[in-house]
C-alpha positions in Angstrom: 0.0 0.0 0.0 1.4 3.4 -1.0 1.6 6.0 1.7 0.1 9.3 0.5 2.6 12.2 0.3 2.0 15.3 2.5 -0.3 18.0 1.0 0.3 20.6 3.7 3.8 21.7 4.6 4.9 24.5 6.9 8.5 25.7 7.6 9.1 25.4 11.4 11.9 25.9 13.9 11.7 23.1 16.5 13.5 25.2 19.1 10.8 27.8 19.1 8.1 26.5 21.5 5.5 28.8 20.0 6.1 27.4 16.6 6.1 23.8 17.8 2.8 24.1 19.6 1.4 26.1 16.7 2.0 23.0 14.6 -0.1 21.0 17.1 -2.8 23.7 16.6 -2.6 23.3 12.8 -3.0 19.5 13.1 -6.0 20.1 15.5 -7.7 22.3 13.0 -6.9 20.1 10.0 -8.4 17.0 11.7 -11.5 19.0 12.5 -11.9 20.1 8.9 -10.7 16.8 7.3 -11.1 13.9 9.8 -8.2 11.5 9.7 -5.4 14.1 9.1 -2.0 13.1 10.2 1.1 15.2 11.0 4.8 14.8 11.6 8.0 16.8 11.8 10.5 16.3 9.0 13.9 14.9 10.2 16.9 17.1 9.7 17.9 20.5 10.9 15.8 22.5 13.5 14.8 24.9 10.7 12.8 22.2 9.0 9.2 21.5 8.1 6.0 20.3 9.7 4.1 18.1 7.3 0.5 16.9 7.2 -1.5 14.6 5.0 -5.3 15.1 4.8 -8.1 15.0 2.3 -7.2 15.7 -1.4 -8.8 19.1 -1.3 -6.8 20.1 1.8 -4.2 22.8 1.5 -2.3 25.2 3.7 -4.2 28.2 2.3 -7.6 26.6 3.1 -6.4 25.6 6.5 -5.3 29.2 7.3 -8.5 30.6 5.8 -10.5 28.5 8.3 -8.2 29.5 11.2 -8.9 33.1 10.4 -12.6 32.4 10.4 -12.7 30.9 13.9 -15.6 32.4 15.7 -15.3 32.8 19.5 -18.4 32.9 21.7 -18.7 36.2 23.6 -18.5 35.8 27.3 -19.3 38.4 29.9 -16.7 36.8 32.1 -13.9 38.4 30.1 -14.7 41.8 31.5 -13.9 40.6 35.0 -10.6 41.0 36.9 -8.1 38.4 35.7 -6.1 38.6 38.9 -9.1 37.9 41.1 -10.1 34.9 38.8 -6.6 33.5 39.2 -6.8 33.8 43.0 -10.1 31.9 43.0 -8.6 29.3 40.7 -11.3 29.9 38.1 -11.0 30.6 34.4 -13.6 31.3 31.7 -13.1 28.8 28.9 -13.1 30.0 25.3 -15.7 28.3 23.1 -15.0 28.2 19.4 -18.4 27.8 17.6 -17.5 28.0 13.9 -16.3 26.6 11.5 -15.4 24.0 14.0 -16.4 23.3 17.6 -13.6 23.6 20.2 -13.4 24.4 23.9 -10.1 26.0 25.1 -9.2 26.1 28.8 -5.6 24.9 29.1 -4.3 28.1 30.8 -5.5 26.9 34.2 -2.0 25.4 34.2 -0.2 28.5 35.3 3.2 27.0 34.7 2.8 27.5 30.9 0.5 30.6 31.0 2.6 33.7 30.0 0.0 36.5 30.3 -1.7 37.9 33.4 -3.4 41.0 34.8 -5.1 43.3 32.3 -4.1 41.1 29.3 -7.4 39.3 28.3 -7.2 36.1 26.3 -10.3 36.6 24.2 -9.5 39.9 22.5 -5.8 38.9 22.1 -6.8 35.6 20.4 -9.3 37.4 18.1 -6.7 40.0 17.1 -4.1 37.4 16.3 -6.5 35.3 14.3 -7.6 38.1 12.1 -4.0 39.0 11.2 -3.3 35.5 9.8 -2.5 35.8 6.1 -3.8 32.7 4.2 -1.7 33.6 1.2 1.6 33.4 3.0 3.3 30.0 2.5 5.5 30.7 5.6 2.9 31.9 8.1 5.1 31.4 11.2 7.6 34.0 10.0 4.9 36.6 9.0 5.7 39.5 11.4 3.3 42.4 11.9 1.6 44.6 14.5 -1.8 43.1 15.6 -4.9 45.3 16.1 -8.5 44.7 17.1 -11.1 44.6 14.4 -12.0 48.2 13.6 -15.3 49.4 15.3 -17.9 51.1 13.2 -17.9 54.9 13.8 -20.6 56.3 16.1 -23.3 58.3 14.4 -21.8 61.7 13.5 -18.5 60.8 15.1 -15.0 60.1 13.9 -13.8 56.6 13.1 -12.1 55.1 16.2 -8.5 54.0 15.8 -8.1 50.2 16.3 -6.5 49.1 19.5 -3.1 47.5 19.3 -2.9 44.1 20.9 0.2 42.6 22.6 0.8 38.9 21.9 0.6 36.1 24.4 4.4 35.9 24.2 4.5 32.2 23.1 7.0 33.1 20.3 10.5 33.1 21.7 11.7 35.7 19.2 9.5 38.2 20.9 10.3 36.9 24.3 14.1 37.4 24.1 13.5 41.1 23.8 10.7 41.4 26.3 12.5 42.4 29.5 13.6 46.1 29.9 17.1 45.0 30.7 17.4 43.6 27.2 16.7 46.9 25.5 17.5 49.5 28.1 13.9 50.7 28.4 10.4 49.3 28.6 8.5 49.2 25.3 5.2 48.9 27.1 5.8 52.1 29.0 6.4 54.0 25.7 3.4 52.4 24.0 5.5 51.2 21.1 3.9 49.3 18.3 6.3 46.4 18.1 5.7 43.5 15.8 4.7 39.9 16.7 4.0 36.7 14.8 0.2 36.4 14.9 -0.1 32.9 13.3 2.3 31.5 15.9 0.4 33.2 18.8 -3.1 32.2 17.6 -2.3 28.6 16.6 -0.1 27.9 19.6 -3.1 29.0 21.8 -5.1 26.3 20.0 -2.4 23.7 20.0 -1.7 23.8 23.8 -5.2 22.5 24.5 -4.2 19.0 23.4 -0.4 19.1 23.0 0.6 20.0 26.5 4.3 20.0 27.6 5.4 18.0 30.7 6.7 20.0 33.7 10.2 19.3 34.8 11.8 19.4 38.3 12.6 23.1 37.7 9.9 25.6 38.3 8.4 27.1 35.1 10.5 24.8 33.0 8.7 22.3 30.7 9.6 19.6 28.2 8.1 18.8 24.8 8.8 16.0 22.3 9.3 16.5 18.6 7.9 13.4 16.9 9.0 12.3 13.4 6.5 9.6 12.5 3.0 10.2 11.1 0.5 10.6 13.9 -3.2 11.4 14.1 -4.2 14.3 16.4 -5.7 11.8 18.9 -2.1 10.4 19.6 -0.2 13.6 20.1 -1.2 14.3 23.7 0.8 11.4 25.3 3.6 11.8 22.7 4.2 15.6 23.2 4.5 15.2 27.0 6.8 12.2 26.7 4.5 9.5 28.2 4.6 7.5 25.0 8.0 7.2 23.3 8.2 7.3 19.5 11.2 6.1 17.6 13.5 8.9 16.5 11.8 11.6 18.5 13.7 14.5 20.1 13.2 16.1 23.6 13.4 19.9 24.1 13.0 22.0 27.3 12.1 25.6 27.6 11.4 28.2 30.3 8.3 30.3 30.9 10.4 33.1 32.4 9.4 36.5 33.9 9.7 39.4 31.5 8.9 42.2 34.0 10.3 43.2 37.3 6.8 42.7 38.9 7.2 38.9 38.2 3.8 38.4 36.7 4.0 38.6 32.9 6.1 35.9 31.4 7.3 34.7 27.9 8.6 31.5 26.4 12.3 31.1 26.0 14.1 29.3 23.1 14.2 25.6 23.8 17.3 23.5 24.2 17.6 20.0 23.1 18.2 17.3 25.7 20.9 14.7 25.2 18.5 11.8 25.3 16.8 10.6 22.2 13.8 8.3 22.0 14.5 5.1 20.2 
């Protein structure tokens, strides 16, 4: 029996946790749109490819089009105080209602949650989703400033300027410049419109629901496994966290480190490969 070749391919950097979990998000969406989709990481250098095989009509463009169309149910809970919700141990799950059904609530695990305080997950996710460019064959390297959807002007009033949205800080390329000590000043204080990678931020948010990293003995340090054999989305949860070893897989660890002096807001670091290899 001939194995079908991949019909969706995305350039990816294994050592960027945001990109890795964004691949998990792509596979999640692909399987919802075309049941039975499989995905795997191409062997070779870290700057390699994530590949998927799905229905004959599947394509990266169609996948990204549907990612951009994800409709999030409005929830009055998002207007509440995020700090108080964390203290009570309660979160408001995000429900995706179209074009697929999906419930997201993984950030109850605070060891891998990088945002806090006034940063609200719903408007950030919406802003990142709408900035995805379906025509870009390299979506994880598409850098831009993300804004909210423009609001209609009030009767007789001027058009309101869209609000800029900061990312979740999953992408380690943004995280390495996040702390004021790295640049000599605080970009947030000066309200700078710095770029981010919306496709990475949005798809990582989706991917972490199923593809969860495993905590290590070090606080705020986690491990994920890059697999190199074709897997359906139903199999990646135990593989990503290392509970089920897959031949030829590689283990990486990363930090969710503090990016402010207040020690609340965090960001993902670049991952380092562990010496062990799954055989």
